[in-house]
C-alpha positions as CSV (number, residue, x, y, z in Angstrom):
1,M,-19.9,-8.8,1.1
2,K,-19.1,-5.4,-0.6
3,L,-15.9,-3.6,0.2
4,L,-14.6,-0.1,-0.6
5,A,-10.8,0.3,-0.5
6,I,-8.8,3.6,-0.2
7,E,-5.1,3.9,-1.1
8,T,-3.4,7.2,-0.5
9,S,0.1,6.1,0.5
10,T,1.7,7.9,-2.5
11,M,0.9,10.6,-4.9
12,L,-0.7,7.9,-7.1
13,G,-3.5,6.6,-5.0
14,G,-7.0,5.6,-5.7
15,I,-10.2,3.7,-4.8
16,A,-11.6,0.3,-5.6
17,V,-14.9,-1.5,-4.9
18,I,-15.1,-5.3,-4.8
19,D,-17.5,-8.0,-3.9
20,N,-16.4,-11.4,-2.4
21,V,-18.6,-13.1,-5.0
22,S,-18.4,-11.0,-8.2
23,G,-14.8,-9.7,-7.6
24,L,-13.7,-6.2,-8.8
25,F,-16.6,-3.8,-9.6
26,S,-14.4,-0.8,-10.4
27,E,-11.1,0.9,-9.7
28,V,-9.9,4.5,-10.0
29,R,-6.4,5.7,-9.7
30,L,-5.5,9.3,-9.0
31,N,-2.2,11.0,-10.0
32,V,-2.5,13.7,-7.4
33,K,-0.1,16.6,-7.6
34,S,-1.1,18.4,-4.4
35,T,-3.1,16.5,-1.8
36,H,-5.6,13.7,-1.9
37,S,-8.1,15.8,0.0
38,E,-8.9,17.8,-3.1
39,R,-10.2,14.9,-5.2
40,L,-10.7,11.8,-3.0
41,M,-14.3,12.4,-2.0
42,T,-15.3,13.4,-5.5
43,E,-13.8,10.2,-6.9
44,I,-15.4,8.0,-4.2
45,D,-18.8,9.5,-5.2
46,H,-18.0,8.8,-8.8
47,I,-16.8,5.2,-8.4
48,L,-19.9,4.3,-6.2
49,K,-22.2,5.7,-8.9
50,Q,-20.4,3.8,-11.7
51,S,-20.6,0.6,-9.6
52,G,-24.3,1.1,-8.9
53,V,-23.6,1.0,-5.2
54,E,-24.6,3.3,-2.3
55,I,-22.3,4.0,0.5
56,T,-24.8,2.2,2.8
57,D,-24.4,-0.9,0.7
58,I,-20.7,-1.2,1.6
59,D,-20.2,-3.8,4.3
60,V,-16.5,-3.1,5.1
61,F,-13.9,-0.4,4.4
62,A,-10.3,-1.2,3.7
63,V,-7.5,1.4,3.9
64,A,-3.8,1.2,3.0
65,I,-2.3,1.9,6.5
66,G,1.3,2.7,5.4
67,P,4.1,3.3,5.3
68,G,4.0,6.1,2.9
69,S,3.2,9.8,2.6
70,F,2.4,11.1,6.1
71,T,-0.3,13.5,4.7
72,G,-1.7,11.0,2.3
73,L,-2.0,8.3,5.0
74,R,-3.8,10.7,7.4
75,I,-6.3,11.7,4.7
76,G,-7.0,8.2,3.7
77,L,-7.5,7.0,7.2
78,S,-9.6,9.9,8.4
79,T,-11.8,9.5,5.3
80,T,-12.2,5.7,6.1
81,K,-12.9,6.4,9.7
82,G,-15.6,8.9,8.7
83,F,-17.3,6.4,6.6
84,S,-17.0,3.8,9.4
85,F,-18.5,6.1,12.0
86,A,-21.3,7.2,9.7
87,T,-22.4,3.8,8.6
88,G,-21.4,1.6,11.6
89,K,-19.4,-0.7,9.2
90,P,-16.0,-2.1,10.2
91,I,-12.5,-1.2,8.9
92,V,-9.6,-3.5,7.9
93,A,-6.1,-2.1,7.7
94,V,-3.8,-3.2,4.8
95,P,0.0,-2.8,4.9
96,T,1.0,-0.7,1.9
97,L,4.2,-2.5,1.0
98,E,2.4,-5.9,1.1
99,A,-0.3,-4.6,-1.2
100,L,2.4,-3.4,-3.6
101,A,3.9,-6.9,-3.6
102,W,0.6,-8.2,-4.8
103,N,1.3,-6.7,-8.2
104,L,3.5,-9.8,-8.7
105,P,1.6,-12.8,-7.2
106,Y,3.3,-16.2,-7.8
107,C,6.6,-14.5,-8.6
108,P,9.3,-17.2,-8.2
109,Y,11.8,-14.7,-6.9
110,P,11.8,-12.6,-3.7
111,V,9.9,-9.3,-4.2
112,C,11.3,-6.1,-2.6
113,T,8.8,-3.3,-2.4
114,L,10.2,0.2,-2.1
115,L,8.7,3.7,-1.5
116,D,10.5,7.0,-1.2
117,A,10.9,7.9,2.4
118,R,12.7,11.2,1.7
119,K,16.0,12.1,3.5
120,K,17.8,9.6,1.1
121,E,15.9,6.7,2.7
122,V,13.3,4.2,1.5
123,Y,10.4,2.4,3.1
124,A,11.1,-1.2,2.2
125,A,10.2,-4.8,2.8
126,L,11.2,-8.1,1.2
127,F,8.6,-10.8,0.5
128,H,8.5,-14.3,-1.1
129,W,5.5,-16.2,-2.4
130,E,4.3,-19.2,-0.3
131,E,1.4,-21.1,-1.8
132,H,-1.4,-18.5,-1.7
133,N,0.2,-15.5,-0.1
134,F,3.3,-13.4,0.4
135,A,5.4,-14.0,3.5
136,R,8.0,-11.5,4.8
137,L,11.7,-12.1,4.5
138,I,12.5,-8.6,5.8
139,D,9.9,-6.6,7.8
140,E,8.9,-3.1,6.9
141,A,11.6,-0.6,7.7
142,S,12.9,2.9,6.9
143,L,16.6,2.8,6.0
144,K,19.3,3.9,3.5
145,I,19.2,2.2,0.2
146,D,22.8,0.9,0.6
147,V,22.0,-0.6,4.0
148,L,18.9,-2.3,2.5
149,L,20.8,-3.8,-0.4
150,E,23.5,-5.1,1.9
151,K,20.8,-6.9,3.9
152,I,19.2,-8.3,0.8
153,N,22.6,-9.6,-0.6
154,R,23.1,-11.4,2.7
155,S,19.7,-13.0,2.7
156,S,19.2,-13.9,-1.0
157,Q,21.6,-15.6,-3.3
158,G,19.4,-15.4,-6.5
159,K,17.5,-12.8,-8.4
160,V,15.3,-10.3,-6.5
161,V,12.5,-8.2,-8.1
162,F,12.5,-4.6,-7.1
163,T,9.2,-2.6,-7.4
164,G,7.7,0.7,-6.3
165,E,8.6,4.3,-6.7
166,G,11.7,3.7,-4.6
167,A,12.9,1.1,-7.1
168,L,12.6,3.7,-9.9
169,L,14.3,6.4,-7.8
170,Y,17.3,4.2,-6.8
171,K,17.5,1.9,-9.8
172,E,21.2,2.8,-10.5
173,N,22.1,2.0,-6.9
174,I,20.3,-1.3,-7.0
175,I,21.9,-2.4,-10.2
176,G,25.3,-1.3,-8.9
177,A,25.0,-3.4,-5.8
178,M,23.0,-6.4,-7.1
179,K,24.4,-6.6,-10.6
180,E,22.6,-9.4,-12.6
181,K,20.6,-10.4,-9.6
182,A,18.4,-7.2,-9.8
183,A,15.2,-7.5,-11.8
184,F,12.5,-4.9,-12.4
185,P,8.9,-5.4,-13.6
186,P,7.1,-3.3,-16.2
187,H,6.5,0.3,-15.1
188,E,2.7,-0.3,-14.6
189,K,3.5,-3.0,-12.1
190,M,5.5,-0.6,-9.9
191,M,2.5,1.5,-9.0
192,P,0.2,1.1,-6.0
193,S,-3.1,-0.7,-6.8
194,P,-6.3,0.1,-4.9
195,A,-7.6,-3.3,-6.2
196,N,-4.8,-5.0,-4.3
197,V,-5.7,-3.2,-1.1
198,A,-9.3,-4.3,-1.7
199,S,-8.3,-7.9,-2.3
200,I,-6.2,-8.2,0.8
201,G,-8.8,-6.3,2.8
202,M,-11.4,-8.8,1.7
203,Q,-9.3,-11.7,2.8
204,K,-8.8,-10.1,6.2
205,A,-12.5,-9.2,6.5
206,L,-13.6,-12.8,5.7
207,K,-11.3,-13.9,8.6
208,G,-12.8,-11.3,10.9
209,E,-9.5,-9.4,11.1
210,F,-11.0,-5.9,11.8
211,S,-9.3,-2.9,13.3
212,E,-10.7,-0.8,16.1
213,P,-11.5,2.6,14.4
214,L,-10.8,4.8,17.5
215,S,-7.3,3.4,18.1
216,L,-6.3,2.8,14.5
217,V,-3.4,5.1,13.4
218,P,-1.2,5.1,10.3
219,F,1.8,2.9,10.1
220,Y,4.4,5.6,9.7
221,I,7.5,3.6,10.8
222,R,9.3,6.8,11.7
223,R,8.3,10.1,13.2
224,S,7.3,13.1,11.1
225,E,9.5,16.1,10.6
226,A,7.1,18.2,12.8
227,E,7.4,15.7,15.6
228,L,11.1,15.6,15.4
229,K,11.3,19.4,15.5
230,R,8.8,19.5,18.4
231,N,10.9,17.1,20.5
232,S,14.3,18.5,19.6
C-alpha cells in the first residue's frame, strides 16, 4: 500500500511518500514564507517523480488535520480532497500535535507538543508513550501558556519534554514555571515531520480508519478571526 502525506499545519510543512512494506520512499519539507499554495503542488509533483510513483499509484492520502495555521490547514485539506476525488482513493486524517509527538517515540517522559495559536495562546496536548503508541494525558486545546503549565504541573511530578514552535516561542515561560522539570529536544526534533503524518496515516489506513472526504474539515479547535468578526 502506497501513501502520500501532506503536512501544512505550520510554515514548515511538507510531503512524504511511504509504502507499508518498503517504508519511507521520500520526504520534502518546505519552509514557506507566504502560503503553501505557491509551492505545494510543485513539490508534490517533484516528490512523486523522485519516488518513481504516479499519482494513480497512490492507494491512500494522509493529511495533517490540525490544529495549526487556518490557511495552511485549508490548503492541505483541499489539496488532499482534490486528489481523493480525482483518483477515488480514500483519506486518513492525522492529528497534528500527535504527529509532532512522534518525533520522540519511546520517550520515558511525558511529551508536550506546542504550536503558536497567536493571541498569546498555544495549541497544546500532552502525551505519554504506552508500548507502541502515544496516549493523551491532556487533549488538544487552545489556551494561555501559563494556564497550560499550571495544568501540567498538577498532572506530572517528573520531567516533561516540550517540543514544537510554541516551545521555542515560550521557552522562558516554560523554564520559569517548570524549573528543572522542563526538558527540550534538539531543534530539529521540534519541527513537524511529513514522514510522521505518513506513518500514523499508514497505521490508520491498515486499520480501515478512513475519513469521509465530503464531511472532513480541519480541526481548528477555535474559530477564525473572520468568523469571530462576522458573529460579533
